[in-house]
LOTI-704770 format. One record per residue: residue in three letters; residue number from 0; x, y, z of N, C-alpha, C, O in turn. Coordinates in steps of 0.1 Angstrom, whole numbers, padded with zeros to 4 digits, m for minus. Each point is the difference from the previous one (the first is absolute). Example, Ala and Ser with C-alpha at 12.3 -4.5 7.8 and 13.67 -1.06 7.14 Angstrom:
<atoms>
{rest->Ala	nr->0	n_east->0132	n_north->m0057	n_up->0078	ca_east->m0009	ca_north->0012	ca_up->0000	c_east->0009	c_north->0012	c_up->0000	o_east->0010	o_north->0000	o_up->0007};
{rest->Ser	nr->1	n_east->m0014	n_north->0011	n_up->m0014	ca_east->0009	ca_north->0011	ca_up->0000	c_east->m0008	c_north->0011	c_up->0008	o_east->0005	o_north->0011	o_up->0001};
</atoms>
This chain:
<atoms>
{rest->Met	nr->0	n_east->m0231	n_north->0304	n_up->0194	ca_east->m0003	ca_north->m0013	ca_up->0006	c_east->m0015	c_north->m0002	c_up->0000	o_east->m0005	o_north->m0011	o_up->m0003};
{rest->His	nr->1	n_east->m0002	n_north->0021	n_up->0007	ca_east->m0015	ca_north->m0001	ca_up->0001	c_east->m0006	c_north->m0003	c_up->m0014	o_east->m0009	o_north->m0008	o_up->m0001};
{rest->Arg	nr->2	n_east->0014	n_north->0014	n_up->m0009	ca_east->m0005	ca_north->m0002	ca_up->m0013	c_east->0003	c_north->m0014	c_up->m0005	o_east->m0009	o_north->m0006	o_up->m0007};
{rest->His	nr->3	n_east->0020	n_north->0000	n_up->0010	ca_east->0004	ca_north->m0013	ca_up->m0003	c_east->m0010	c_north->m0010	c_up->0006	o_east->m0004	o_north->m0010	o_up->m0006};
{rest->Val	nr->4	n_east->0001	n_north->0012	n_up->0019	ca_east->m0009	ca_north->m0009	ca_up->0008	c_east->m0014	c_north->0001	c_up->m0006	o_east->m0006	o_north->m0011	o_up->m0002};
{rest->Lys	nr->5	n_east->0002	n_north->0023	n_up->m0002	ca_east->m0013	ca_north->0001	ca_up->m0006	c_east->m0001	c_north->m0007	c_up->m0013	o_east->m0010	o_north->m0006	o_up->m0003};
{rest->Arg	nr->6	n_east->0020	n_north->0007	n_up->m0005	ca_east->0000	ca_north->m0007	ca_up->m0013	c_east->m0001	c_north->m0015	c_up->0002	o_east->m0007	o_north->m0007	o_up->m0007};
{rest->Val	nr->7	n_east->0015	n_north->0001	n_up->0016	ca_east->0000	ca_north->m0014	ca_up->0003	c_east->m0014	c_north->m0004	c_up->0005	o_east->m0006	o_north->m0011	o_up->m0004};
{rest->Leu	nr->8	n_east->0000	n_north->0019	n_up->0013	ca_east->m0013	ca_north->m0003	ca_up->0005	c_east->m0011	c_north->0000	c_up->m0011	o_east->m0009	o_north->m0009	o_up->0000};
{rest->Val	nr->9	n_east->0010	n_north->0018	n_up->m0009	ca_east->m0010	ca_north->0001	ca_up->m0011	c_east->0002	c_north->m0012	c_up->m0009	o_east->m0010	o_north->m0006	o_up->m0005};
{rest->Leu	nr->10	n_east->0022	n_north->0002	n_up->0002	ca_east->0003	ca_north->m0011	ca_up->m0008	c_east->m0005	c_north->m0013	c_up->0006	o_east->m0007	o_north->m0008	o_up->m0006};
{rest->Leu	nr->11	n_east->0009	n_north->0006	n_up->0019	ca_east->m0005	ca_north->m0012	ca_up->0007	c_east->m0015	c_north->0000	c_up->0001	o_east->m0006	o_north->m0010	o_up->m0002};
{rest->Leu	nr->12	n_east->0000	n_north->0022	n_up->0004	ca_east->m0015	ca_north->0000	ca_up->0001	c_east->m0006	c_north->m0002	c_up->m0014	o_east->m0010	o_north->m0007	o_up->m0001};
{rest->Gly	nr->13	n_east->0016	n_north->0012	n_up->m0009	ca_east->m0004	ca_north->m0003	ca_up->m0014	c_east->0000	c_north->m0015	c_up->m0003	o_east->m0009	o_north->m0005	o_up->m0006};
{rest->Ile	nr->14	n_east->0020	n_north->m0001	n_up->0009	ca_east->0002	ca_north->m0015	ca_up->m0002	c_east->m0011	c_north->m0007	c_up->0008	o_east->m0006	o_north->m0010	o_up->m0005};
{rest->Phe	nr->15	n_east->0004	n_north->0014	n_up->0018	ca_east->m0010	ca_north->m0007	ca_up->0008	c_east->m0014	c_north->0001	c_up->m0006	o_east->m0007	o_north->m0010	o_up->0000};
{rest->Phe	nr->16	n_east->0003	n_north->0022	n_up->m0005	ca_east->m0013	ca_north->0001	ca_up->m0006	c_east->m0001	c_north->m0008	c_up->m0013	o_east->m0011	o_north->m0005	o_up->m0004};
{rest->Ile	nr->17	n_east->0022	n_north->0004	n_up->m0004	ca_east->0000	ca_north->m0008	ca_up->m0012	c_east->m0002	c_north->m0015	c_up->0003	o_east->m0009	o_north->m0006	o_up->m0006};
{rest->Val	nr->18	n_east->0016	n_north->0002	n_up->0016	ca_east->m0002	ca_north->m0014	ca_up->0005	c_east->m0014	c_north->m0003	c_up->0005	o_east->m0006	o_north->m0010	o_up->m0003};
{rest->Leu	nr->19	n_east->0001	n_north->0020	n_up->0011	ca_east->m0013	ca_north->m0001	ca_up->0005	c_east->m0011	c_north->0000	c_up->m0011	o_east->m0010	o_north->m0007	o_up->0001};
{rest->Gly	nr->20	n_east->0013	n_north->0015	n_up->m0011	ca_east->m0009	ca_north->0000	ca_up->m0012	c_east->0000	c_north->m0013	c_up->m0008	o_east->m0011	o_north->m0004	o_up->m0004};
{rest->Leu	nr->21	n_east->0023	n_north->m0002	n_up->0003	ca_east->0000	ca_north->m0013	ca_up->m0007	c_east->m0007	c_north->m0010	c_up->0008	o_east->m0007	o_north->m0009	o_up->m0006};
{rest->Ile	nr->22	n_east->0008	n_north->0009	n_up->0019	ca_east->m0007	ca_north->m0009	ca_up->0008	c_east->m0015	c_north->0002	c_up->m0001	o_east->m0009	o_north->m0009	o_up->0000};
{rest->Gly	nr->23	n_east->0005	n_north->0022	n_up->0000	ca_east->m0014	ca_north->0004	ca_up->m0002	c_east->m0006	c_north->m0004	c_up->m0013	o_east->m0012	o_north->m0002	o_up->m0001};
{rest->Leu	nr->24	n_east->0020	n_north->0000	n_up->m0009	ca_east->m0005	ca_north->m0004	ca_up->m0013	c_east->m0004	c_north->m0015	c_up->0001	o_east->m0009	o_north->m0004	o_up->m0007};
{rest->Ile	nr->25	n_east->0015	n_north->m0003	n_up->0016	ca_east->m0003	ca_north->m0014	ca_up->0002	c_east->m0012	c_north->m0002	c_up->0010	o_east->m0009	o_north->m0008	o_up->m0003};
{rest->Leu	nr->26	n_east->0010	n_north->0015	n_up->0014	ca_east->m0010	ca_north->m0001	ca_up->0010	c_east->m0012	c_north->0009	c_up->m0003	o_east->0002	o_north->0012	o_up->m0003};
{rest->Pro	nr->27	n_east->m0014	n_north->m0017	n_up->0004	ca_east->m0012	ca_north->0008	ca_up->m0003	c_east->m0003	c_north->0011	c_up->0011	o_east->m0008	o_north->0009	o_up->m0003};
{rest->Ile	nr->28	n_east->0014	n_north->m0010	n_up->0015	ca_east->m0003	ca_north->0009	ca_up->0010	c_east->0007	c_north->0014	c_up->m0002	o_east->m0006	o_north->0010	o_up->0003};
{rest->Leu	nr->29	n_east->0018	n_north->m0010	n_up->m0008	ca_east->0008	ca_north->0012	ca_up->m0002	c_east->m0003	c_north->0006	c_up->m0013	o_east->m0002	o_north->m0007	o_up->m0010};
{rest->Gln	nr->30	n_east->0003	n_north->0020	n_up->0009	ca_east->m0001	ca_north->0007	ca_up->m0013	c_east->0014	c_north->0002	c_up->m0006	o_east->0007	o_north->0009	o_up->0003};
{rest->Gly	nr->31	n_east->m0003	n_north->m0019	n_up->m0010	ca_east->0014	ca_north->m0001	ca_up->m0005	c_east->0004	c_north->0012	c_up->m0009	o_east->0011	o_north->0005	o_up->0001};
{rest->Trp	nr->32	n_east->m0020	n_north->0000	n_up->m0010	ca_east->0003	ca_north->0010	ca_up->m0009	c_east->0003	c_north->0013	c_up->0008	o_east->0008	o_north->0008	o_up->m0004};
{rest->Leu	nr->33	n_east->m0015	n_north->m0006	n_up->0015	ca_east->0002	ca_north->0013	ca_up->0008	c_east->0014	c_north->0000	c_up->0006	o_east->0006	o_north->0010	o_up->0000};
{rest->Phe	nr->34	n_east->m0002	n_north->m0021	n_up->0006	ca_east->0013	ca_north->m0001	ca_up->0006	c_east->0011	c_north->0001	c_up->m0011	o_east->0010	o_north->0006	o_up->0003};
{rest->Leu	nr->35	n_east->m0013	n_north->m0012	n_up->m0014	ca_east->0010	ca_north->0002	ca_up->m0011	c_east->0002	c_north->0014	c_up->m0004	o_east->0011	o_north->0005	o_up->m0003};
{rest->Leu	nr->36	n_east->m0022	n_north->0002	n_up->0002	ca_east->0000	ca_north->0014	ca_up->m0004	c_east->0008	c_north->0008	c_up->0010	o_east->0008	o_north->0009	o_up->m0003};
{rest->Ile	nr->37	n_east->m0011	n_north->m0011	n_up->0016	ca_east->0007	ca_north->0007	ca_up->0011	c_east->0015	c_north->m0003	c_up->m0001	o_east->0008	o_north->0009	o_up->0001};
{rest->Gly	nr->38	n_east->m0005	n_north->m0021	n_up->m0003	ca_east->0015	ca_north->m0004	ca_up->m0001	c_east->0006	c_north->0006	c_up->m0012	o_east->0012	o_north->0005	o_up->0001};
{rest->Leu	nr->39	n_east->m0018	n_north->m0005	n_up->m0012	ca_east->0005	ca_north->0007	ca_up->m0012	c_east->0002	c_north->0015	c_up->0002	o_east->0010	o_north->0005	o_up->m0004};
{rest->Leu	nr->40	n_east->m0019	n_north->0001	n_up->0010	ca_east->0001	ca_north->0014	ca_up->0003	c_east->0012	c_north->0003	c_up->0009	o_east->0007	o_north->0010	o_up->m0002};
{rest->Leu	nr->41	n_east->m0006	n_north->m0018	n_up->0012	ca_east->0012	ca_north->0002	ca_up->0009	c_east->0013	c_north->m0002	c_up->m0007	o_east->0010	o_north->0007	o_up->0002};
{rest->Leu	nr->42	n_east->m0009	n_north->m0018	n_up->m0010	ca_east->0012	ca_north->m0003	ca_up->m0007	c_east->0003	c_north->0011	c_up->m0011	o_east->0011	o_north->0002	o_up->m0003};
{rest->Ser	nr->43	n_east->m0022	n_north->0004	n_up->m0002	ca_east->0002	ca_north->0010	ca_up->m0010	c_east->0007	c_north->0013	c_up->0005	o_east->0007	o_north->0007	o_up->m0007};
{rest->Leu	nr->44	n_east->m0008	n_north->m0005	n_up->0020	ca_east->0007	ca_north->0011	ca_up->0007	c_east->0015	c_north->m0004	c_up->0000	o_east->0009	o_north->0009	o_up->0000};
{rest->Tyr	nr->45	n_east->m0006	n_north->m0021	n_up->0001	ca_east->0014	ca_north->m0005	ca_up->0000	c_east->0006	c_north->m0001	c_up->m0013	o_east->0012	o_north->0001	o_up->m0002};
{rest->Ser	nr->46	n_east->m0020	n_north->m0005	n_up->m0008	ca_east->0005	ca_north->m0003	ca_up->m0014	c_east->m0006	c_north->0009	c_up->m0010	o_east->m0012	o_north->m0001	o_up->m0003};
{rest->Pro	nr->47	n_east->0020	n_north->0010	n_up->m0004	ca_east->m0006	ca_north->0008	ca_up->m0010	c_east->m0005	c_north->m0008	c_up->m0012	o_east->m0009	o_north->0004	o_up->m0007};
{rest->Ala	nr->48	n_east->0016	n_north->m0015	n_up->0004	ca_east->m0004	ca_north->m0009	ca_up->m0011	c_east->m0014	c_north->m0005	c_up->0002	o_east->m0008	o_north->m0001	o_up->m0009};
{rest->Leu	nr->49	n_east->0005	n_north->m0003	n_up->0021	ca_east->m0013	ca_north->m0006	ca_up->0004	c_east->m0011	c_north->0012	c_up->m0001	o_east->m0011	o_north->m0003	o_up->m0005};
{rest->Arg	nr->50	n_east->0015	n_north->0015	n_up->0009	ca_east->m0009	ca_north->0011	ca_up->m0001	c_east->m0004	c_north->0003	c_up->m0015	o_east->m0011	o_north->0002	o_up->m0003};
{rest->Glu	nr->51	n_east->0021	n_north->m0003	n_up->m0006	ca_east->m0002	ca_north->0002	ca_up->m0014	c_east->m0010	c_north->m0011	c_up->m0005	o_east->m0008	o_north->0003	o_up->m0008};
{rest->Trp	nr->52	n_east->0010	n_north->m0015	n_up->0012	ca_east->m0008	ca_north->m0011	ca_up->m0004	c_east->m0015	c_north->0002	c_up->0004	o_east->m0009	o_north->m0002	o_up->m0008};
{rest->Ile	nr->53	n_east->0008	n_north->0006	n_up->0021	ca_east->m0014	ca_north->0003	ca_up->0005	c_east->m0006	c_north->0011	c_up->m0009	o_east->m0012	o_north->0000	o_up->m0003};
{rest->Asp	nr->54	n_east->0020	n_north->0011	n_up->0000	ca_east->m0006	ca_north->0011	ca_up->m0008	c_east->m0004	c_north->m0005	c_up->m0014	o_east->m0011	o_north->0003	o_up->m0005};
{rest->Arg	nr->55	n_east->0019	n_north->m0012	n_up->m0001	ca_east->m0003	ca_north->m0005	ca_up->m0013	c_east->m0013	c_north->m0008	c_up->0000	o_east->m0008	o_north->0000	o_up->m0009};
{rest->Gln	nr->56	n_east->0006	n_north->m0008	n_up->0020	ca_east->m0011	ca_north->m0009	ca_up->0001	c_east->m0013	c_north->0008	c_up->0003	o_east->m0011	o_north->m0005	o_up->m0004};
{rest->Thr	nr->57	n_east->0012	n_north->0016	n_up->0011	ca_east->m0012	ca_north->0007	ca_up->0004	c_east->m0003	c_north->0012	c_up->m0009	o_east->m0012	o_north->0006	o_up->0001};
{rest->Lys	nr->58	n_east->0021	n_north->m0001	n_up->m0009	ca_east->m0003	ca_north->0011	ca_up->m0009	c_east->m0013	c_north->m0001	c_up->m0009	o_east->m0007	o_north->0009	o_up->m0001};
{rest->Pro	nr->59	n_east->0005	n_north->m0021	n_up->m0004	ca_east->m0012	ca_north->m0002	ca_up->m0009	c_east->m0013	c_north->0002	c_up->0008	o_east->m0011	o_north->0001	o_up->m0005};
{rest->Tyr	nr->60	n_east->0011	n_north->m0002	n_up->0018	ca_east->m0011	ca_north->0000	ca_up->0009	c_east->0001	c_north->0012	c_up->0010	o_east->0005	o_north->m0001	o_up->0010};
{rest->Pro	nr->61	n_east->m0010	n_north->0013	n_up->m0015	ca_east->0002	ca_north->0012	ca_up->0008	c_east->m0005	c_north->m0001	c_up->0015	o_east->0007	o_north->0006	o_up->0009};
{rest->Lys	nr->62	n_east->m0018	n_north->m0012	n_up->m0007	ca_east->m0005	ca_north->m0001	ca_up->0014	c_east->0009	c_north->m0008	c_up->0009	o_east->0002	o_north->0003	o_up->0011};
{rest->Ile	nr->63	n_east->0003	n_north->m0014	n_up->m0017	ca_east->0009	ca_north->m0009	ca_up->0008	c_east->0013	c_north->0007	c_up->0002	o_east->0006	o_north->0000	o_up->0011};
{rest->Asn	nr->64	n_east->m0001	n_north->0007	n_up->m0021	ca_east->0013	ca_north->0008	ca_up->0001	c_east->m0002	c_north->0010	c_up->0011	o_east->0010	o_north->0002	o_up->0008};
{rest->Lys	nr->65	n_east->m0021	n_north->0005	n_up->m0008	ca_east->m0002	ca_north->0011	ca_up->0010	c_east->0000	c_north->m0006	c_up->0014	o_east->0005	o_north->0005	o_up->0010};
{rest->Ala	nr->66	n_east->m0012	n_north->m0017	n_up->m0009	ca_east->m0001	ca_north->m0006	ca_up->0013	c_east->0014	c_north->m0005	c_up->0005	o_east->0003	o_north->0001	o_up->0012};
{rest->Val	nr->67	n_east->0005	n_north->m0006	n_up->m0021	ca_east->0014	ca_north->m0005	ca_up->0003	c_east->0008	c_north->0012	c_up->0005	o_east->0008	o_north->0000	o_up->0009};
{rest->Glu	nr->68	n_east->m0009	n_north->0012	n_up->m0016	ca_east->0007	ca_north->0012	ca_up->0003	c_east->m0004	c_north->0005	c_up->0014	o_east->0009	o_north->0004	o_up->0008};
{rest->Arg	nr->69	n_east->m0022	n_north->m0005	n_up->m0005	ca_east->m0005	ca_north->0005	ca_up->0013	c_east->0006	c_north->m0009	c_up->0011	o_east->0004	o_north->0004	o_up->0011};
{rest->Ala	nr->70	n_east->m0005	n_north->m0017	n_up->m0014	ca_east->0005	ca_north->m0010	ca_up->0010	c_east->0015	c_north->0002	c_up->0003	o_east->0005	o_north->0000	o_up->0011};
{rest->Glu	nr->71	n_east->0003	n_north->0002	n_up->m0022	ca_east->0014	ca_north->0003	ca_up->0002	c_east->0003	c_north->0013	c_up->0007	o_east->0009	o_north->0000	o_up->0009};
{rest->Ala	nr->72	n_east->m0017	n_north->0010	n_up->m0012	ca_east->0002	ca_north->0013	ca_up->0007	c_east->m0004	c_north->m0002	c_up->0015	o_east->0007	o_north->0006	o_up->0009};
{rest->Trp	nr->73	n_east->m0017	n_north->m0014	n_up->m0006	ca_east->m0003	ca_north->m0003	ca_up->0014	c_east->0011	c_north->m0007	c_up->0008	o_east->0004	o_north->0003	o_up->0011};
{rest->Ile	nr->74	n_east->0002	n_north->m0013	n_up->m0018	ca_east->0011	ca_north->m0007	ca_up->0006	c_east->0012	c_north->0009	c_up->0002	o_east->0007	o_north->m0001	o_up->0011};
{rest->Val	nr->75	n_east->m0004	n_north->0010	n_up->m0021	ca_east->0012	ca_north->0009	ca_up->0002	c_east->m0003	c_north->0010	c_up->0011	o_east->0010	o_north->0003	o_up->0007};
{rest->Arg	nr->76	n_east->m0022	n_north->0001	n_up->m0005	ca_east->m0003	ca_north->0009	ca_up->0011	c_east->0002	c_north->m0007	c_up->0013	o_east->0004	o_north->0007	o_up->0010};
{rest->Arg	nr->77	n_east->m0007	n_north->m0020	n_up->m0009	ca_east->0001	ca_north->m0007	ca_up->0012	c_east->0015	c_north->m0003	c_up->0004	o_east->0004	o_north->0001	o_up->0011};
{rest->Ile	nr->78	n_east->0003	n_north->m0006	n_up->m0021	ca_east->0014	ca_north->m0005	ca_up->0003	c_east->0011	c_north->0009	c_up->m0005	o_east->0011	o_north->m0001	o_up->0004};
{rest->Gly	nr->79	n_east->m0015	n_north->0011	n_up->m0013	ca_east->0010	ca_north->0009	ca_up->m0006	c_east->0006	c_north->m0007	c_up->m0012	o_east->m0002	o_north->m0011	o_up->m0003};
{rest->Ser	nr->80	n_east->0010	n_north->0019	n_up->m0004	ca_east->0007	ca_north->m0005	ca_up->m0012	c_east->0014	c_north->m0003	c_up->0003	o_east->0005	o_north->0002	o_up->0011};
{rest->Phe	nr->81	n_east->0002	n_north->m0008	n_up->m0021	ca_east->0014	ca_north->m0004	ca_up->0002	c_east->0010	c_north->0010	c_up->m0006	o_east->0012	o_north->m0002	o_up->0000};
{rest->Asp	nr->82	n_east->m0018	n_north->0013	n_up->m0005	ca_east->0009	ca_north->0010	ca_up->m0006	c_east->0008	c_north->0008	c_up->0010	o_east->0007	o_north->0009	o_up->m0004};
</atoms>
């Protein structure tokens, strides 16, 4: 039960950050790309297909790929994995 609740919370939080990021792309006050990145990382924990897409997009840029992997590892340490 706890794992199911955690999955739903991560999904909702990821969607919230995606929406906030889209709003931030329109409003000059918010950093939309940052919220989009956080939302995508949260949703990538939920969706292996999204994780593969992020890997394909960041592989040509080793520094960005390493930063994404570190951010994902930080998130997993904080909330745990779904396995």
